[in-house]
N, C-alpha and C positions, 0 to 999 in steps of 0.2 A: 578415907581418902576423898578428897573433894575435887570435882572437875571444874576447871576454869572455863568460862565462856570465851569463845574466840573474839578477838577484837574486831570490830567492824570499822572499816575505813570508808566513810561516806564520800570522800573526795576522789577515790580511785574507782572507776567503773569496773565491773567484773568482766572477764573475758567473754562469757556467754552473752552478756548484754551487747558488747561491741560486735560480736559475730552476728547477733540478731539484727542490729542496725545495718551492718554491712550487707547482709543478705537482703534485707528489705530495700535498701537503696539500689542494689543490683537489679532486683525484680522490678522496681519502679522504672529504672532506666531501660530495661529490656522491653517492658510494656509500652513505654513512651516511644521507643524506636520502632516497634512494630506498628503502633498506631500511626506514626508519621509516615511509615512506608506505605501502609494501606491508604492513607489520605493522598499521598503523592500518586499512587497507582490509580486511584479513582479520578484524580484530576487529569492524568494523562489519557485515560480511557474517554473521559468526557470531552477533552480537547480534540481528540482524534476522531470523534464521532462525526460522521457526515450524513446528512439526510439522503434519501434515495432520489436525488435530483437527476441521476443518470439512468433513469429507467424510462425507456420510450419504445416499447415493442410495437406500438401502433402509430409511429411517426409517419407523416405523409411522405411516401417514397418519392413522389414527383418533386417535392421541395428539396429533398436531400440530393437528388440527382442534379437539380438546377444549381445548387450550391457547389457541387463537385465540378460541374462544367464551368461555372464562374471562376472558381479557383484555378482551373487549368488555363483559362484565358488570362487571368492576372499573372500567371507564371510564363506567359507567352509560349504555351505549348501548342503545337499544331495538331489539333484534334478534329480536323475537318471530317465529317462523316462518321464521327464516333458514335457508337451505340452501346448501350448497356446490355450485357449478355448474362443470361442466367438469372437466378433469383437472388436478391440481396440477402446477406446473412447477418443476423442480429446476434450480438454477444451480450448477454445480461450479466455483466460483471459490475464492479464498483462504479465504473463510469458509464457503462452502456454505450455501445458503438455498433455501427453498421459497416459492412464490407461490401463493396460493389466491384464487379468486373466490367471493364470496358474494352472494346475492340475498335481500333482506328487503323485503317490501312493494314499494314503487316505487323503492327505492334499490339501487344496485349498489356493492359494496365490494370492495376488494382488500386482502389481508393478506400480509405477508411474515414468515417466521419462520426463524431460523438453526438450525444443527444442535445448538446447546445449548438449544433450546427458548425462546429469547428472541424476543419480537415486535420486529421491526426496522422495521415499517411497517404502518399501518392507516389506511385512508381511503376516502372515497367516490369514485366515478367519475362525473363529470358530462359529459354530451355538450354540446359548445358549438354554438351556433346559427351557421349560416353565412349567415343572412339579413343583408343590409346594414342598417345603422342607418337609421331613418327620416330623410328629408330635412326640414329645417326650412323652413317657408314663408317666402319672402322677398318 
């Protein structure tokens, strides 16, 4: 008995060859997608990076107080006889800012100013009454 050699078909690729190419293509696509994601993430991190220009714990307090009073005058606020009370508070966050308390007549104010000399907040402090509201007669 004589065995016959199987016929080879050169024009039809074998299934394992197709599977190998498909797996290779899928791995290339996944690797390219991961590389693009990491590149995009790096670009976002670099774009959002800001230098520490908002760090000024040794800022001249007198200059900051003068800017706050100038801001109040520009807003036409009546701060005659206003004085700064307490110690200014410095917050060392991303922007760096100072908080000042002012007292003028019977009003208490708080002002915040950043390291660039911009007023970021200015307003009155009002104490809320904890008295319960009057009951209506029924």
